[in-house]
Each structure stands twice: as structure tokens, then as C-alpha cells.
BAGU-281912 format. One line per 8 residues: number of its first residue (from 1); their letters; for each residue x, y, z of N, C-alpha, C. Coordinates in steps of 0.05 Angstrom, whole numbers, plus 5000, padded with zeros to 4 digits. Layout:
BEGIN
NUM) A) X/Y/Z/X/Y/Z/X/Y/Z | ...
***
This chain:
BEGIN
1) MKNVAILG) 4797/5487/5126/4783/5460/5122/4785/5448/5097 | 4796/5420/5096/4804/5405/5073/4780/5386/5072 | 4769/5379/5054/4748/5355/5047/4763/5330/5036 | 4766/5307/5054/4781/5285/5053/4757/5265/5034 | 4764/5253/5015/4754/5226/5003/4771/5205/5006 | 4755/5183/5018/4776/5162/5022/4768/5139/5007 | 4780/5126/4983/4777/5105/4979/4792/5078/4991 | 4773/5063/4996/4776/5049/5017/4775/5040/5050
9) STGSIGQQ) 4750/5055/5051/4747/5067/5077/4742/5048/5103 | 4732/5020/5089/4728/4998/5106/4750/4988/5111 | 4774/4989/5101/4795/4978/5106/4811/4988/5132 | 4832/4972/5138/4850/4980/5163/4860/5008/5157 | 4871/5013/5134/4880/5042/5140/4852/5065/5129 | 4834/5053/5117/4813/5076/5114/4803/5087/5146 | 4797/5059/5162/4788/5059/5190/4808/5081/5204 | 4832/5072/5202/4848/5094/5216/4854/5121/5207
17) ALQVIERH) 4847/5125/5182/4846/5150/5174/4826/5169/5184 | 4804/5154/5184/4777/5171/5201/4787/5178/5230 | 4800/5157/5243/4809/5171/5270/4827/5195/5276 | 4841/5194/5254/4859/5217/5248/4845/5241/5243 | 4826/5238/5222/4803/5258/5216/4787/5271/5238 | 4777/5253/5254/4761/5257/5272/4777/5268/5300 | 4805/5266/5298/4823/5278/5315/4829/5306/5313 | 4825/5310/5282/4826/5343/5279/4812/5349/5262
25) KDKLSVFA) 4785/5350/5266/4760/5359/5259/4759/5384/5252 | 4772/5403/5262/4778/5429/5258/4790/5441/5236 | 4807/5418/5221/4819/5421/5201/4810/5405/5174 | 4800/5381/5182/4796/5355/5162/4758/5347/5161 | 4750/5343/5143/4728/5334/5143/4722/5312/5122 | 4705/5296/5126/4696/5272/5107/4683/5275/5083 | 4694/5275/5066/4667/5283/5038/4659/5263/5023 | 4675/5241/5021/4672/5223/5007/4677/5191/5017
33) LSAGRNYH) 4666/5174/5024/4669/5145/5034/4670/5122/5015 | 4690/5108/5007/4686/5086/4986/4687/5060/5001 | 4677/5035/4994/4674/5010/5003/4679/4992/4980 | 4684/4967/4984/4677/4945/4970/4655/4930/4968 | 4662/4918/4991/4634/4892/4991/4617/4902/5021 | 4635/4914/5042/4625/4916/5071/4610/4937/5075 | 4589/4930/5060/4558/4948/5060/4556/4965/5096 | 4554/4938/5114/4547/4939/5142/4568/4964/5155
41) LLREQAFR) 4593/4960/5148/4614/4981/5159/4609/5009/5147 | 4606/5012/5115/4605/5032/5108/4583/5044/5117 | 4561/5027/5123/4528/5046/5135/4537/5047/5155 | 4554/5050/5177/4560/5062/5202/4579/5078/5198 | 4594/5081/5178/4612/5101/5181/4603/5130/5166 | 4583/5120/5152/4560/5141/5140/4542/5157/5160 | 4537/5140/5177/4520/5161/5195/4541/5174/5221 | 4562/5166/5230/4583/5173/5237/4597/5199/5232
49) YNPQILHI) 4600/5190/5199/4618/5220/5192/4599/5235/5166 | 4579/5235/5165/4561/5246/5150/4575/5255/5120 | 4586/5235/5102/4596/5247/5080/4574/5253/5061 | 4589/5265/5036/4565/5276/5015/4565/5254/4998 | 4583/5233/4994/4586/5216/4973/4594/5192/4985 | 4573/5163/4977/4582/5140/4983/4583/5133/4961 | 4614/5108/4962/4613/5095/4934/4621/5066/4945 | 4604/5042/4931/4610/5015/4942/4614/5006/4912
57) DSREFIPL) 4629/4982/4917/4639/4966/4881/4619/4946/4886 | 4601/4939/4904/4587/4916/4904/4560/4927/4887 | 4550/4925/4868/4519/4943/4859/4499/4934/4873 | 4493/4911/4887/4473/4899/4891/4459/4920/4919 | 4485/4933/4934/4475/4943/4952/4471/4983/4955 | 4472/4987/4922/4464/5006/4914/4436/5021/4928 | 4415/5005/4923/4384/5007/4936/4387/5014/4960 | 4402/4996/4975/4401/4998/5005/4409/5023/5013
65) LEKEFPDK) 4430/5030/5005/4445/5056/5010/4427/5081/5002 | 4414/5081/4975/4395/5104/4966/4373/5108/4984 | 4365/5083/4994/4338/5085/5016/4344/5097/5039 | 4367/5087/5049/4375/5095/5080/4392/5126/5074 | 4398/5130/5054/4412/5161/5054/4406/5165/5035 | 4372/5180/5031/4360/5196/5010/4379/5223/5008 | 4398/5230/5029/4410/5257/5024/4433/5257/5008 | 4441/5235/5003/4471/5231/4998/4477/5221/4968
73) EVVSGKEG) 4498/5228/4957/4499/5213/4933/4510/5191/4924 | 4500/5170/4917/4510/5141/4921/4517/5136/4889 | 4544/5123/4883/4556/5113/4868/4571/5090/4869 | 4580/5075/4845/4593/5050/4846/4611/5047/4825 | 4625/5028/4827/4645/5013/4802/4661/5034/4795 | 4684/5028/4779/4705/5045/4778/4697/5074/4761 | 4678/5079/4753/4664/5102/4739/4663/5118/4767 | 4653/5106/4788/4645/5123/4809/4672/5132/4828
81) LSYIGGHP) 4694/5106/4824/4719/5119/4843/4731/5141/4827 | 4730/5141/4800/4738/5166/4785/4724/5191/4786 | 4697/5188/4792/4681/5207/4796/4688/5222/4825 | 4696/5212/4838/4708/5219/4869/4728/5234/4866 | 4746/5217/4852/4778/5228/4846/4778/5258/4835 | 4761/5262/4815/4754/5287/4808/4737/5306/4811 | 4725/5303/4829/4699/5324/4846/4711/5349/4856 | 4700/5371/4847/4710/5390/4857/4716/5398/4875
89) EVDILLVA) 4693/5387/4893/4694/5394/4923/4716/5377/4946 | 4726/5354/4931/4752/5341/4943/4777/5351/4939 | 4787/5359/4964/4815/5371/4969/4836/5350/4966 | 4827/5324/4987/4852/5303/4985/4842/5275/4982 | 4852/5267/4964/4843/5236/4960/4855/5212/4972 | 4854/5202/4991/4864/5182/5004/4857/5154/4991 | 4882/5141/4974/4880/5118/4961/4888/5097/4975 | 4870/5081/4991/4873/5055/5003/4865/5029/4990
97) IPSPVAIK) 4863/5027/4967/4849/5007/4955/4872/4989/4944 | 4881/4964/4952/4903/4953/4944/4898/4938/4920 | 4895/4952/4899/4891/4943/4869/4889/4959/4852 | 4902/4949/4826/4903/4971/4804/4883/4988/4792 | 4857/4978/4810/4831/4997/4800/4840/5026/4807 | 4855/5029/4829/4860/5055/4839/4876/5073/4829 | 4888/5065/4802/4909/5079/4784/4888/5101/4771 | 4871/5099/4759/4857/5112/4746/4844/5136/4762
105) PTITALKS) 4832/5135/4782/4826/5157/4801/4849/5164/4815 | 4869/5165/4821/4892/5171/4829/4897/5189/4802 | 4902/5179/4780/4915/5205/4762/4890/5228/4760 | 4867/5221/4756/4846/5234/4759/4848/5255/4775 | 4855/5251/4804/4858/5270/4827/4881/5286/4822 | 4900/5277/4814/4925/5293/4802/4925/5310/4785 | 4905/5298/4762/4900/5321/4743/4887/5341/4748 | 4869/5337/4770/4847/5359/4777/4859/5373/4799
113) GKRVALAA) 4890/5371/4808/4903/5390/4820/4899/5384/4853 | 4896/5356/4856/4879/5350/4885/4914/5336/4896 | 4910/5344/4925/4932/5323/4936/4926/5287/4937 | 4941/5277/4940/4936/5249/4938/4949/5234/4959 | 4940/5228/4980/4954/5214/4997/4952/5180/4989 | 4975/5168/4981/4969/5145/4976/4990/5127/4990 | 4966/5108/5002/4962/5087/5013/4969/5056/4999 | 4968/5052/4971/4955/5029/4951/4989/5026/4933
121) KEVLVCGG) 5001/5006/4945/5028/4999/4930/5025/4996/4905 | 5001/4981/4899/4991/4971/4878/4995/4995/4852 | 4986/5014/4861/4982/5042/4840/5005/5048/4828 | 5031/5043/4845/5055/5053/4823/5068/5027/4824 | 5066/5011/4836/5080/4981/4821/5067/4974/4796 | 5048/4983/4786/5038/4976/4766/5030/4998/4744 | 5027/5024/4753/5020/5050/4735/5040/5067/4749 | 5065/5064/4761/5085/5086/4766/5090/5104/4742
129) RFVNEVGG) 5090/5095/4716/5105/5111/4693/5077/5131/4690 | 5049/5123/4683/5031/5137/4682/5024/5155/4705 | 5027/5149/4729/5028/5169/4747/5050/5190/4749 | 5071/5180/4748/5096/5206/4743/5094/5225/4722 | 5081/5210/4701/5081/5230/4673/5056/5255/4678 | 5037/5248/4697/5019/5274/4708/5029/5290/4725 | 5049/5275/4744/5058/5294/4766/5035/5310/4788 | 5041/5327/4798/5024/5337/4821/5032/5326/4848
137) ELIPVDSE) 5016/5335/4864/5020/5329/4899/5013/5302/4894 | 5035/5288/4910/5026/5257/4916/5049/5251/4941 | 5038/5247/4960/5048/5240/4991/5046/5216/4996 | 5068/5197/5004/5056/5170/5008/5055/5170/5043 | 5034/5145/5041/5029/5136/5063/5040/5114/5079 | 5055/5095/5058/5072/5076/5073/5086/5083/5089 | 5086/5068/5115/5111/5083/5135/5137/5082/5127 | 5143/5065/5105/5171/5066/5103/5176/5091/5078
145) HSAIFQLL) 5156/5096/5062/5161/5116/5035/5150/5140/5054 | 5133/5144/5070/5127/5166/5090/5154/5180/5096 | 5165/5161/5111/5195/5168/5124/5214/5182/5107 | 5220/5168/5082/5240/5174/5064/5230/5201/5050 | 5206/5205/5048/5196/5234/5039/5203/5252/5059 | 5193/5248/5086/5203/5266/5104/5234/5273/5105 | 5253/5251/5104/5282/5252/5107/5297/5264/5085 | 5282/5269/5068/5290/5284/5035/5285/5311/5044
153) KGEDSEIK) 5263/5319/5059/5257/5351/5059/5281/5367/5062 | 5286/5391/5050/5308/5402/5052/5339/5390/5045 | 5333/5371/5036/5363/5362/5020/5368/5356/4990 | 5384/5371/4987/5384/5369/4950/5411/5354/4943 | 5425/5345/4967/5450/5325/4961/5436/5300/4942 | 5459/5289/4934/5459/5267/4919/5459/5236/4934 | 5430/5219/4928/5425/5197/4951/5441/5173/4935 | 5461/5167/4957/5477/5138/4951/5451/5113/4949
161) RIILTASG) 5441/5115/4966/5420/5097/4976/5398/5098/4995 | 5375/5088/4990/5351/5085/5007/5350/5061/5023 | 5345/5057/5048/5342/5029/5059/5317/5029/5069 | 5300/5006/5059/5276/5005/5077/5277/4980/5097 | 5267/4988/5119/5267/4971/5138/5245/4950/5136 | 5248/4920/5142/5228/4899/5146/5232/4887/5178 | 5209/4886/5187/5206/4868/5213/5216/4844/5212 | 5216/4832/5185/5216/4801/5185/5191/4783/5186
169) GPFLETPL) 5175/4795/5198/5140/4778/5197/5152/4767/5225 | 5125/4740/5227/5122/4725/5247/5147/4706/5246 | 5157/4698/5221/5170/4674/5221/5209/4681/5217 | 5212/4698/5227/5240/4712/5224/5264/4689/5234 | 5251/4671/5260/5266/4649/5268/5263/4627/5267 | 5237/4617/5249/5221/4598/5241/5245/4582/5217 | 5252/4551/5228/5263/4536/5212/5254/4534/5181 | 5269/4537/5162/5262/4537/5137/5245/4510/5129
177) ERFSEITP) 5255/4489/5143/5238/4457/5134/5212/4460/5151 | 5203/4485/5165/5182/4485/5172/5158/4501/5152 | 5176/4516/5136/5154/4534/5117/5135/4517/5108 | 5132/4499/5103/5113/4484/5082/5095/4480/5102 | 5093/4477/5128/5074/4462/5152/5057/4501/5161 | 5067/4521/5147/5059/4546/5168/5027/4546/5157 | 5013/4559/5174/4986/4554/5171/4972/4583/5167 | 4956/4590/5154/4948/4619/5157/4942/4630/5182
185) HEALQHPT) 4933/4624/5198/4925/4629/5228/4957/4640/5237 | 4975/4626/5232/5007/4633/5240/5016/4657/5228 | 5010/4658/5199/5014/4674/5182/5005/4698/5190 | 4983/4703/5202/4965/4728/5200/4980/4740/5233 | 4992/4728/5249/5000/4739/5273/5025/4754/5271 | 5025/4777/5261/5045/4795/5254/5051/4808/5282 | 5084/4812/5283/5093/4814/5314/5089/4850/5322 | 5092/4866/5295/5088/4892/5311/5062/4905/5293
193) WKMGKKIT) 5055/4898/5270/5036/4918/5254/5009/4900/5259 | 4987/4914/5263/4952/4910/5258/4945/4919/5224 | 4945/4897/5211/4941/4905/5183/4911/4889/5170 | 4906/4895/5149/4882/4875/5138/4900/4843/5126 | 4887/4825/5113/4899/4801/5117/4918/4802/5092 | 4904/4809/5067/4926/4807/5049/4956/4820/5057 | 4956/4844/5067/4984/4859/5073/4998/4843/5096 | 4985/4826/5116/4997/4815/5138/5012/4787/5120
201) IDSATLFN) 4998/4773/5105/5009/4756/5090/5036/4765/5079 | 5030/4780/5058/5053/4799/5036/5077/4803/5066 | 5071/4814/5089/5095/4820/5111/5103/4797/5118 | 5091/4776/5117/5103/4740/5124/5120/4735/5103 | 5111/4741/5074/5132/4726/5059/5150/4750/5053 | 5146/4774/5055/5166/4798/5051/5153/4807/5024 | 5130/4799/5008/5129/4809/4981/5120/4839/4987 | 5111/4849/5012/5107/4873/5009/5133/4893/5015
209) KGLEIIEA) 5156/4878/5024/5176/4890/5018/5192/4898/4989 | 5181/4880/4971/5195/4878/4951/5179/4892/4936 | 5151/4894/4935/5133/4920/4926/5139/4947/4929 | 5148/4948/4957/5159/4973/4969/5179/4981/4948 | 5198/4967/4946/5225/4970/4928/5218/4986/4903 | 5196/4973/4880/5183/4983/4859/5173/5004/4865 | 5155/5015/4884/5145/5037/4888/5163/5063/4896 | 5184/5051/4914/5202/5075/4920/5216/5081/4895
217) MWLFKLPP) 5218/5058/4876/5233/5075/4848/5216/5098/4839 | 5191/5093/4834/5176/5111/4822/5174/5140/4838 | 5176/5138/4863/5165/5155/4881/5190/5178/4882 | 5217/5165/4888/5233/5181/4893/5261/5174/4866 | 5248/5165/4845/5267/5167/4816/5294/5152/4819 | 5292/5131/4830/5317/5117/4835/5318/5088/4826 | 5340/5080/4815/5338/5048/4801/5341/5032/4823 | 5337/5005/4815/5333/4982/4839/5356/4973/4856
225) SKIDVVIH) 5376/4982/4841/5407/4983/4852/5413/4999/4881 | 5401/5023/4877/5400/5042/4904/5375/5039/4920 | 5370/5013/4924/5347/5010/4941/5353/4986/4956 | 5360/4986/4980/5368/4961/5002/5346/4952/5022 | 5338/4931/5024/5326/4927/5052/5342/4912/5075 | 5333/4924/5097/5346/4906/5118/5325/4895/5141 | 5331/4873/5153/5314/4863/5171/5318/4885/5198 | 5296/4893/5208/5289/4906/5231/5269/4901/5254
233) PQSIVHSL) 5275/4876/5265/5246/4868/5278/5225/4888/5296 | 5243/4911/5307/5228/4929/5321/5205/4944/5308 | 5212/4947/5286/5196/4960/5268/5192/4988/5283 | 5216/5006/5289/5218/5035/5295/5229/5055/5283 | 5246/5041/5272/5266/5058/5245/5254/5049/5221 | 5239/5064/5208/5218/5059/5185/5235/5063/5162 | 5247/5082/5155/5265/5075/5130/5290/5095/5135 | 5319/5089/5113/5337/5109/5123/5347/5113/5100
241) VEFVDGAI) 5361/5143/5097/5371/5151/5070/5402/5152/5073 | 5421/5144/5059/5444/5146/5059/5456/5169/5033 | 5468/5184/5037/5476/5207/5025/5505/5201/5012 | 5513/5212/4986/5543/5211/4980/5563/5215/5000 | 5562/5234/5013/5578/5234/5035/5586/5215/5061 | 5566/5195/5059/5573/5173/5080/5548/5178/5103 | 5540/5210/5108/5515/5212/5124/5490/5190/5122 | 5486/5186/5137/5454/5172/5143/5438/5180/5158
249) KAHLSLPD) 5409/5194/5151/5393/5196/5159/5369/5175/5173 | 5353/5177/5193/5336/5154/5196/5314/5161/5209 | 5287/5156/5208/5258/5162/5214/5252/5138/5237 | 5246/5147/5263/5238/5133/5283/5212/5143/5290 | 5195/5121/5297/5170/5131/5311/5160/5097/5321 | 5140/5100/5344/5126/5070/5347/5108/5067/5316 | 5110/5037/5316/5097/5029/5292/5065/5033/5296 | 5055/5054/5286/5026/5062/5283/5027/5072/5251
257) MRLPIQYA) 5010/5069/5235/4994/5076/5215/4984/5106/5220 | 4979/5116/5241/4966/5139/5243/4978/5163/5234 | 5004/5155/5248/5027/5180/5241/5027/5187/5207 | 5037/5165/5191/5041/5172/5165/5014/5178/5152 | 4988/5174/5168/4966/5185/5152/4959/5208/5157 | 4969/5220/5185/4966/5247/5198/4985/5264/5176 | 5003/5254/5175/5029/5268/5159/5014/5279/5130 | 5011/5254/5117/4993/5262/5095/4973/5280/5089
265) LLYPERLP) 4954/5281/5106/4930/5295/5103/4934/5320/5111 | 4962/5330/5132/4959/5350/5142/4985/5363/5132 | 5001/5351/5121/5024/5366/5106/5023/5396/5094 | 5037/5415/5103/5066/5413/5117/5060/5416/5148 | 5038/5410/5161/5035/5418/5186/5040/5396/5206 | 5051/5401/5226/5055/5374/5240/5038/5387/5268 | 5023/5367/5277/5006/5375/5300/5008/5348/5325 | 4999/5350/5341/4991/5327/5365/4982/5308/5352
273) SLISTLDF) 4990/5282/5353/4977/5259/5339/4964/5241/5358 | 4956/5219/5349/4941/5190/5366/4962/5171/5382 | 4992/5176/5366/5008/5158/5372/5027/5165/5400 | 5034/5148/5415/5051/5150/5441/5080/5154/5432 | 5099/5174/5449/5125/5181/5445/5143/5156/5456 | 5168/5157/5438/5183/5137/5449/5193/5134/5472 | 5198/5113/5484/5210/5115/5510/5246/5107/5505 | 5260/5120/5500/5286/5116/5500/5296/5102/5521
281) SNLTLTFR) 5287/5104/5550/5295/5093/5566/5304/5060/5562 | 5296/5051/5551/5285/5023/5547/5279/5017/5522 | 5298/5025/5498/5294/5013/5474/5318/5005/5462 | 5313/4978/5455/5330/4966/5439/5327/4964/5405 | 5340/4972/5392/5337/4967/5359/5369/4953/5356 | 5351/4930/5332/5366/4915/5318/5368/4909/5294 | 5386/4904/5278/5389/4904/5247/5398/4880/5236 | 5388/4860/5215/5403/4844/5203/5403/4835/5173
289) QLDERRFP) 5419/4829/5158/5422/4822/5136/5392/4807/5122 | 5386/4812/5105/5367/4795/5091/5368/4772/5080 | 5357/4750/5086/5365/4728/5082/5343/4717/5058 | 5357/4719/5032/5339/4713/5012/5328/4679/5011 | 5340/4667/5023/5333/4637/5021/5298/4640/5029 | 5303/4651/5052/5280/4652/5075/5260/4673/5060 | 5266/4693/5043/5255/4716/5036/5253/4714/5004 | 5249/4690/4986/5256/4691/4959/5241/4719/4942
297) SVKLCKSA) 5220/4730/4954/5201/4748/4945/5213/4770/4937 | 5233/4783/4955/5250/4809/4952/5263/4803/4925 | 5276/4779/4922/5287/4781/4897/5274/4782/4877 | 5250/4772/4868/5229/4764/4849/5218/4794/4842 | 5217/4811/4870/5201/4838/4860/5227/4855/4843 | 5250/4848/4853/5275/4866/4847/5282/4863/4812 | 5272/4831/4809/5278/4820/4783/5254/4837/4765 | 5228/4839/4774/5212/4846/4762/5209/4877/4759
305) AERGGTYP) 5225/4890/4772/5231/4917/4772/5255/4925/4754 | 5270/4911/4751/5287/4910/4728/5283/4904/4702 | 5264/4886/4695/5257/4878/4673/5231/4899/4666 | 5218/4908/4679/5199/4934/4678/5171/4921/4655 | 5165/4936/4643/5150/4927/4625/5122/4929/4638 | 5102/4894/4629/5085/4892/4647/5092/4869/4666 | 5117/4860/4673/5127/4845/4698/5113/4855/4725 | 5116/4878/4724/5106/4884/4761/5085/4879/4757
313) AVLCGADE) 5060/4884/4739/5031/4880/4735/5026/4843/4743 | 5044/4839/4729/5044/4810/4732/5047/4800/4764 | 5069/4812/4775/5077/4804/4800/5054/4805/4822 | 5037/4831/4818/5016/4838/4834/4997/4819/4831 | 4986/4819/4805/4968/4793/4796/4972/4764/4812 | 4998/4759/4810/4997/4725/4818/4999/4726/4840 | 5013/4751/4857/5013/4750/4890/4982/4747/4904 | 4971/4765/4892/4948/4770/4905/4927/4750/4897
321) VAVELFLK) 4932/4732/4876/4919/4703/4875/4918/4686/4893 | 4953/4679/4896/4969/4657/4911/4964/4668/4946 | 4969/4693/4951/4955/4697/4976/4929/4689/4976 | 4907/4693/4966/4882/4686/4974/4881/4648/4969 | 4895/4639/4957/4896/4612/4955/4902/4599/4979 | 4926/4610/4995/4938/4603/5019/4920/4607/5044 | 4901/4631/5042/4888/4634/5062/4863/4619/5067 | 4853/4606/5040/4835/4585/5035/4845/4558/5038
329) GKIRFSDI) 4870/4560/5041/4888/4529/5055/4885/4511/5029 | 4888/4519/5005/4883/4507/4983/4914/4506/4971 | 4932/4522/4985/4968/4517/4972/4981/4522/5006 | 5011/4514/5003/5022/4519/5026/5032/4543/5027 | 5045/4558/5045/5056/4581/5046/5081/4585/5033 | 5091/4558/5029/5117/4557/5012/5118/4565/4980 | 5091/4556/4973/5076/4561/4953/5069/4584/4942 | 5070/4603/4954/5062/4635/4947/5090/4644/4926
337) ALLVEKTL) 5113/4644/4937/5135/4660/4918/5145/4637/4899 | 5134/4606/4897/5142/4591/4874/5117/4600/4851 | 5098/4601/4861/5080/4607/4841/5077/4633/4823 | 5077/4655/4847/5090/4684/4829/5114/4676/4814 | 5136/4664/4821/5155/4661/4795/5150/4646/4772 | 5141/4626/4779/5125/4607/4751/5116/4627/4737 | 5093/4642/4748/5081/4658/4727/5098/4685/4710 | 5117/4690/4727/5133/4718/4718/5148/4708/4692
345) EKHISKEN) 5158/4675/4696/5173/4664/4677/5158/4652/4658 | 5129/4652/4656/5109/4647/4634/5103/4669/4617 | 5111/4696/4632/5096/4716/4624/5115/4732/4593 | 5099/4736/4574/5113/4748/4547/5107/4785/4553 | 5127/4799/4561/5121/4828/4570/5118/4841/4543 | 5103/4868/4554/5107/4888/4534/5127/4914/4543 | 5142/4918/4527/5158/4937/4535/5156/4964/4541 | 5134/4975/4528/5121/5003/4533/5095/5000/4534
353) PSLEDVYQ) 5085/4986/4555/5056/4982/4560/5035/5004/4560 | 5008/5005/4547/4991/5020/4555/4978/5014/4587 | 4963/5028/4588/4954/5023/4615/4930/5012/4616 | 4919/4996/4590/4899/4977/4592/4920/4951/4593 | 4938/4955/4575/4958/4926/4571/4968/4916/4604 | 4966/4943/4625/4977/4936/4646/4955/4916/4663 | 4931/4925/4652/4903/4914/4668/4906/4890/4659 | 4909/4880/4630/4907/4857/4627/4929/4836/4632
361) AYEWAKEE) 4954/4845/4636/4973/4836/4652/4968/4824/4677 | 4959/4838/4691/4947/4833/4720/4929/4814/4719 | 4908/4812/4702/4881/4795/4702/4893/4770/4693 | 4917/4764/4672/4929/4744/4666/4942/4729/4683 | 4955/4747/4696/4970/4737/4718/4952/4720/4740 | 4932/4727/4750/4909/4714/4766/4901/4693/4754 | 4894/4693/4731/4886/4669/4717/4903/4650/4716 | 4926/4657/4711/4945/4635/4707/4955/4620/4734
369) VLKETM) 4952/4635/4757/4958/4626/4779/4934/4605/4783 | 4916/4608/4784/4889/4588/4785/4893/4568/4770 | 4889/4573/4745/4901/4547/4727/4923/4534/4738 | 4950/4542/4750/4966/4524/4762/4959/4510/4784 | 4937/4513/4793/4933/4504/4828/4907/4485/4819 | 4895/4489/4795/4872/4474/4792/4877/4443/4788
***
């Protein structure tokens, strides 16, 4: 039996992870749950899964949790996240907080010899060097990186390139002249995946794919030049690896995040999952080249990766606020990439940043985007 702590239990990944744990409750148990502000859902999860530790970022809810769950330990803030990450009874830490704040608990868990199931791109995009310096058992949960992780098992051959697939989101066929008119409601209608609002918008702009390039650099120790993106609307092929001899391996499954979550939690064991089997009798797979005019975000992310330093942290911070502003109707869909690009151009990077420098750059970028739109 493995004890699992979920940072971000009330988000899309966290909720699906709880379904996986319930499916395999003979092997996995919930030890700690962490939420941001969603007290009501955290409360429901606490009653259902009976964790030992509850974490909520919003401190005003601590007295309510302590009163309702006197038998549980209630913690809060960044210190609480790291406390969970290093807790001796936690075997697996699932990191699903889409913020650089998750870097420290990730490092704490790895240093403590725990498995980290990583579902937060920002951890490696902003803090990849620090995470890699620690080492340890880190298994990616993003469907693309999970696919590559699985495809490389048993391979010692040189990699020519890895190919990340992208659905293209809801605007793959939308005329470019309409991009400035796209509404938040339209952008949230992803054709193949059910996700939280932030990542759904990132999937519409393809910022998520650009961030995945940087994440893949750190996970698989490859330069950006060896990481390509191809549009694959069906989201059945999750990634491909091409080796130097020309052979290409692909990972296929229905688009359901419960599969990579289960793989990361139960690795190396494979057991029946909650997802359906592919029906090859009625399956069409198509691929097309990435259009950088339609998706300038990918080029921006590659540039930030190549420049290094604190540029990737600025990329994350600027995109986060730009997406928030778009969802509130304060900027146009087409402004998201423009604001991120302007913020990157203003930034003066540090070559070998400390973790504190990374956090400062991230916060600076958020403030700069707000200034630009005031």
C-alpha cells in the first residue's frame, strides 16, 4: 500500500487522481490533500477519502477545517506544501499545482526519496535545473511526457528527436482575421480534452505545447532543436520518439488523463484502468505541420528556452496573467501572445539564477503585464 499526497486535489488532475486511487484502493491510499481556495470541495474530499493531512492555501478556512476535522492535521501556505512533500509517511507526491510555488515541495519530496508524479509544467519550466540537480524518481503525468517516458523504456539508442503532438485546440480552422474576436466561452470549448480553465486557454493558444517543449528539455535532457511539435487533432497519438536509425515509436490511447496519472502512481505495474479501449475499426489519424502565424506562442517558448536564465519564468508569469485578463474580458485572445512577447523583450535575464531569482522574475512578469494593460 502506497500513501499518496495530492497537491492540487480540487483541480482537474487532482479530482481524476482520486478516481484512480479509488479504483486501486488495494494499492493506493490518500494521505494528504491540498487545495487553494476551494474549501467546499476539499471538505467533500476529506469526508470521502479520509486523509491524515489537509492543506489549504487560504488561511481564513483553517479554523473551519480544524473545527470540522479535529482528528486531522491542518496546514497552510508554502511551508505546509513543503511539510507534506517531506512527510515520512508520504510515498508518492502528486504535484498538480500550476505554479512555481510547487518547485520547493517537489524538491523536498525528491530529496526525501519519494516518487514525484509531476503534473505541473511550471515546476520544470521555471525550476528544471534545480529539480534535475536533486535527481530522484520523477515520473511525468502530462500525457505527452508520460508517453515519451514510456516509449524510452528499454531504449539505450541515441534520440534523433522527440515529437510532441498538439490537438490544435478549438481554433485550428478559424480564420486568422477572427482571432481578435474570439470570446472566452469559445476558447474554453476544447474539442478533445476536459481540463481546467487556464490550461484550456493555453491549449487554444498552444502556449501549453510551448511550455511542454521546455519541460521535455529537462525531463529528457535534450536541446530545443531536438523537440518538434506536430498538429494531431484526434489526440490519440500522445507523442513520438524518432531514433537515429530512422525508426519512430508512437504512444496511442484515448485522450483521458486518468491513464498517465495511473501509470505514474502505479509504475512499473500496469493494471486495468478506467479508460476505454481504442476501436481501430473506426479510427482516423491525421497530422499537419504547425502554423506559427496561427500559434506564435510555440516560437516564443522555444526562444525563451534557448535564452535560458530567468526567461522561462517570465514566460510563465506573463502568460498566467494574460490568460486571467482574457478570461475576464479585459484583453483580446490575440493579445495573449503579444503581451507575453512584450514582457520577454523588456526582461533583463540573470544567467545563472538562484531559485529566489526565478520567483522574482515570475512575479515581475505578472506585474509588467498588468502595467501594460492598465
